[in-house]
N, C-alpha and C positions, 0 to 999 in steps of 0.2 A: 951864461948868460944869455946864450944866445938863443936858449928857451926860455928865457923870461918873457917876454909876450904871451907865451904860447895859453903860459901858467893865469894872465895874469884876467882873462875872460872868465876862468870858471873862479875864482878863489872873490873874487867882485860879487858874481852872482851869487852865492854865500854870505858876502857879506851885502847881500842888499836884503836879500832875502830873513837872513837877522832880524833887519830892524821892525818884522812886522811877528818873529816870535817871542820878542824881550829878554833876548838872552840878554846877561850878563857884559863888565866891559872885560872880563878876564880872557874871555875866547873871540877879542877881537886882536889877539896874538900870533900872529902868522911866522915862520920863516923863510924865506925864497933862496935858494939854491946857498952859498957864500955869501953874500952879502945879510947884515943884522936887519938894515932901517928895511922899511913896506916901500913899492913903486907909488909914482902922486896919484897913478890911480885907486888907490886902496886906500889914499888919504883923503881924496875925494870922499870915499862911498862913507869913509867913518865920520868926514864932518856932515854929511848931505845926512847919516841918520842921528845924528846931534840934533841938527838945526828943524828934521821934524821931528821929531823928540820934543823941541820947546816949540815949536810954532802947535803942536797937539794942547800940550800942556796947558797955553795961552790958551788957545779956542777951547778946551774945557772951563777952566775958569770963567771964563766968559760967560759959559751958555750955565752954568754953577750957579754965576750971580746972577743970573736974570729968575724968572719964572719960572716953576717945575713945568713938566709937560703934564697935563691931568686929562685922563679919555673916560668922560663923562657919559654919565647915561639913565633915561632917563625911564620911569614906569607909568601908567594912569589906566585905570582899574572904568567901566564906566555900566553904572547899569540902564537899564534899556526894559519898552515894550516889546515884548515877541516881536511884533511887525516891523519894528526900527531899527531893530539890529543890523540883517545884513546889507541897512541901503544905508546905514552912517556907516560903518565901515567902509564901504563902494565910494563912498564919498572923502569921506578922510583918506582912502588911498591915491582917487583921482586930483583930490587936491597938493598933495606931494608931488602928483606925474606933471602938473600943470607949472610948478615953481621950476623943473627943470633939473637934470642930473647935479650941477651946480649946487642948489642949495638944497635938494631932497633927494631921496633915493630907495625906492620902497625896496625890501631887503626880502622879506615872507607877507601873504596873504593867506588864511584860512578860515574853514566857517562850518560848524558842524549843527548838524539839527538832529536833534533825539525825539521833537513830539512838537506840534504848533504849538505847545507852551516853553520852550526848551531848548532857547538857542541862541549860539555863539558865536563869540566870533574872534581873530586875533588879526593886527598889523603889527609887524618890523620895519620901521626904516631909517634909513641915515640922513640928519637933518645938519644944517650950519647953524650954531647957536644965536645966532640972531635975530636967524629968519625962526626958528623954534623958537625965540617967544610970542613974536604974532601966531604963529600956527595953534600954540598951546592956548594959547586965550581962544581961536578962534573952534579951536574941539569943543570946549566947554558949553561955548555959544549954543553950537551946533549942538550938543546934547541938552540940553537945557532944551531950547527950542520942539526937538523933538519927546518932548515930556519926560526924561532919563535925567540922571546926576550921577558924578563922580560919589565914589563909593573906595578907592585909594589913589595913591601919588607915591612916587618913591624917587630917589636922585641917590649916586653911588658913582664914585669916581677912582678910578686903575692909575699911580703913575705911572708911565714910560719915560720918564727921565736918567732914569739909568741907561734903560736898553737902546734909546734913543741916540745916548753921549755914548754907549759902547762902537757902536755902531757906526755911528760918526765919524770917532779916533780909529778906526781899524777898514775906512771908507778911504780917511783921507793917506794912512801910510800908505796902503795900497796903490792908489792918484799917483804917487810921489815918485813908489819903486816901478809902475809904470813908466816915468818916464826919463827915472834913469840908464833904465831895459832898454827903451827904445836909443837914447843917445849911445848906448853900446855898440848897441843892433848897425846905427850909423855909420861905425868909425871902421868896420868889416877892414879888423888887422890880426882876427884870428883861425886859428885853421877853423873847415866845414861842422865838424864836430862839433866845436865850442858854440858855433854861430847856431848848432839848429837844437843846443842845450839853448842857450839863450832865445830863442821865440819860444820852447815851451815851457820858460819860465813866464816867460813874457804873454801867455794863453792862458794859463791858470790863472795868470795874477789878473789877465785880463779878465774873467769868468765869475773869481770873486769879489773884482768889482763889480759886475751887469748884479749879482745879486745881491749884495750891499747897497747896491740901490735902491732896485727895489723892494727891502726889506722893509730901506729906512721913509722909502716911501710911503709906504703901508703903515707904519707906525706915525707917519706924521699925520695923513689923511683919517685915521685913529682920533684922533688927538686936536685937529682941525674940523674935525663933521664928530655929531652924538650921535646914540643908536639909543632912542626910542622904544619901545614898546608896551603896547595900546589893548588890553582885552576889554570884551566888550560881553554881557550877559546879560538875559531878557529876566524881569521883573518875575519874583515870585505871587502867582496870585491867592489869596484865600484857599477860592473855590475854582478851581482848574479840571480842566477833562483829563487831566492824567491821578485827580482823586475820587472823578464817580469811576473811572475803567475800569476796576476791577470787576463793577457792576456790569458793566457792557459785556467786558469779555466773560461771564455768567452767563447773561440772555442771550451770548450766541451758543455759548455751549450748550447750553438750556436746548437751541432750537436745532442744534447741528443732533446732538443725544435724541431728542426726539424725533428725526426727521432719519437717523440710521438706523432705528426702533420699527421707524413706518416701511422702512428699505426691505429690513428684514424679515415684517411678517409677506411684504408681497415676496418676497421670495419662498417664502415659506410656502406661501398657498402658490406657484408657476410651480413648483418643485409638486407639489402632491397632487396640485387638479387632474393628469393624468393620469396619475395612478386611481385616483379617484372615478375620472370616466370608465378608463377600458379594463382597468380589472375589478376595484371593492365592487363598484354598481354593476356591474355581469356581477360576477361572483353569488352578492346578493341572491338577485333574481332568479340565478341557476340555480341557488340551496333552497329560496321560497317553495320553486320548480315542483323539485325533485320531491317535495317534503308532500306534498299535495299530491302529486302521483302515490305515495306508497298507496296501499290497499288499508280497506278500512278495522280490518283485525290488529292490523298494525299498530293504528291509531290507536285506536282501543285498550290495546291492551301499556 
């Protein structure tokens, strides 16, 4: 019996940890020395776990009765003159930045220049739903003013209700466990090893609370702010510079080939001219002089 107070702390930690692992009721049966009835502290732990389960069940039912948590994603595709693609994308991005992070957040921007007539851009942002209605209308208006048009639009929704309910329920249970562990630490009627075990368990629970809190905040932000993907592309022209590009390339190739040929001729002349001046011409005149100096008989024969 005198060792009973030192057994209460580790057994209570085990009982409190069980409330977050969904153990069965049969695992709640413990034996304490020669006594058949559990101590009042263990009874409090059991009652606390039942209260937590009831509270979580009520909270889950209340959330489930409300509207589902849906995360929306919108998509817009615009076609504009090639000279207006970049300017329009920049103005739409700047309008989001001017609204502030509470209403709109720019996630990604990119542009691609293939040639003067083939330009594209992309803009991805996160926006508050009510503000997004006005923003989408202003997008279409600005594109029309730039002599463009909207070619496609889409909307999709991801149901995050189950994820949010699960994270919220785990977070509530971990907070209750943290409070009860903190209360046990304040009693300080156990051995040092038991107190250290309590502190380690409390640190673990606190880390799980912080992780679940961050996860829940990210999920709720995904619900409260919608993702918007905007694509910009240049209009196709009947006769563009790309259509006559092969002819231009052929003309450039002709000039290049002619230049290379002339360069080869000049190089050949430059290489043979010294031989002509210093070898061939002197040899020719030397042979001719020797031929003239031959005797007349030799020439007649």
